[in-house]
C-alpha positions as CSV (number, residue, x, y, z in Angstrom):
1,X,-50.9,-135.0,26.4
2,X,-53.9,-134.1,24.4
3,X,-52.9,-130.3,24.2
4,X,-49.7,-131.3,22.6
5,X,-51.7,-133.3,20.0
6,X,-53.9,-130.5,19.4
7,X,-50.8,-127.9,19.0
8,X,-49.1,-130.3,16.5
9,X,-52.2,-130.5,14.5
10,X,-52.7,-126.7,14.5
11,X,-49.1,-126.4,13.5
12,X,-49.5,-128.8,10.6
13,X,-52.7,-127.0,9.5
14,X,-50.9,-123.6,9.6
15,X,-48.0,-125.1,7.4
16,X,-50.6,-126.4,4.9
17,X,-52.4,-123.1,4.9
18,X,-49.3,-121.1,4.3
19,X,-48.1,-123.7,1.6
20,X,-51.4,-123.0,-0.1
21,X,-51.0,-119.3,0.1
22,X,-47.7,-119.4,-1.5
23,X,-49.1,-121.6,-4.3
24,X,-51.7,-118.9,-4.9
25,X,-49.2,-116.1,-5.2
26,X,-47.1,-118.0,-7.6
27,X,-49.5,-118.5,-10.3
28,X,-47.7,-117.1,-13.4
29,X,-48.2,-116.6,-17.1
30,X,-45.3,-116.9,-19.3
31,X,-46.1,-114.1,-21.8
32,X,-48.4,-111.7,-20.0
33,X,-50.1,-109.2,-22.2
34,X,-50.1,-105.4,-21.3
35,X,-53.3,-105.7,-19.3
36,X,-52.2,-108.5,-17.4
37,X,-48.8,-106.6,-16.5
38,X,-50.9,-103.7,-15.4
39,X,-53.0,-105.9,-13.1
40,X,-50.1,-107.5,-11.5
41,X,-48.4,-104.3,-10.9
42,X,-51.7,-102.6,-9.3
43,X,-52.3,-105.7,-7.1
44,X,-48.8,-105.7,-6.1
45,X,-49.0,-102.1,-4.8
46,X,-52.4,-103.0,-3.3
47,X,-51.0,-105.9,-1.2
48,X,-48.1,-103.8,0.0
49,X,-50.2,-101.0,1.2
50,X,-52.8,-103.3,2.7
51,X,-50.2,-105.3,4.6
52,X,-48.6,-102.2,5.9
53,X,-51.7,-101.0,7.3
54,X,-52.6,-104.3,8.9
55,X,-49.2,-104.5,10.7
56,X,-49.8,-100.7,12.0
57,X,-53.2,-101.8,13.2
58,X,-52.5,-105.2,15.0
59,X,-49.8,-105.9,17.4
60,X,-47.3,-108.3,16.1
61,X,-48.1,-112.0,16.7
62,X,-50.2,-114.9,15.4
63,X,-53.3,-112.9,15.0
64,X,-51.6,-110.4,12.8
65,X,-49.9,-113.0,10.6
66,X,-53.1,-114.9,10.2
67,X,-55.0,-112.0,9.1
68,X,-52.2,-110.8,6.6
69,X,-52.3,-114.5,5.3
70,X,-56.0,-114.5,4.8
71,X,-56.1,-111.3,3.0
72,X,-53.3,-112.2,0.8
73,X,-55.0,-115.2,-0.3
74,X,-58.0,-113.3,-1.2
75,X,-56.3,-110.6,-2.9
76,X,-54.2,-113.0,-5.0
77,X,-57.2,-115.2,-5.8
78,X,-59.0,-112.2,-7.3
79,X,-55.9,-111.1,-9.0
80,X,-55.4,-114.7,-10.6
81,X,-59.1,-114.6,-11.7
82,X,-58.5,-111.3,-13.5
83,X,-55.2,-112.6,-15.1
84,X,-57.2,-115.7,-16.3
85,X,-60.1,-113.5,-17.6
86,X,-57.5,-111.2,-19.6
87,X,-55.2,-114.0,-20.8
88,X,-56.8,-114.2,-24.2
89,X,-57.6,-110.7,-24.8
């Protein structure tokens, strides 16, 4: 019975985690300047390359998905910081 409760909690934690990850990726700027457009483009290519490398290095499953999500959050957090920094320049 306790295992079911633990699994239910971990599923809820995972769903919360994935929701937060999606929110990080969705931060948008209505009128991006050329520097922001460049940053978004480069980070988009970076994320694609990194996720492809992770998928080839890890077997499919929960661990691979967790690593990909963690990296995505870190990368998009950094991208969003840069976009904010260059918002008024």
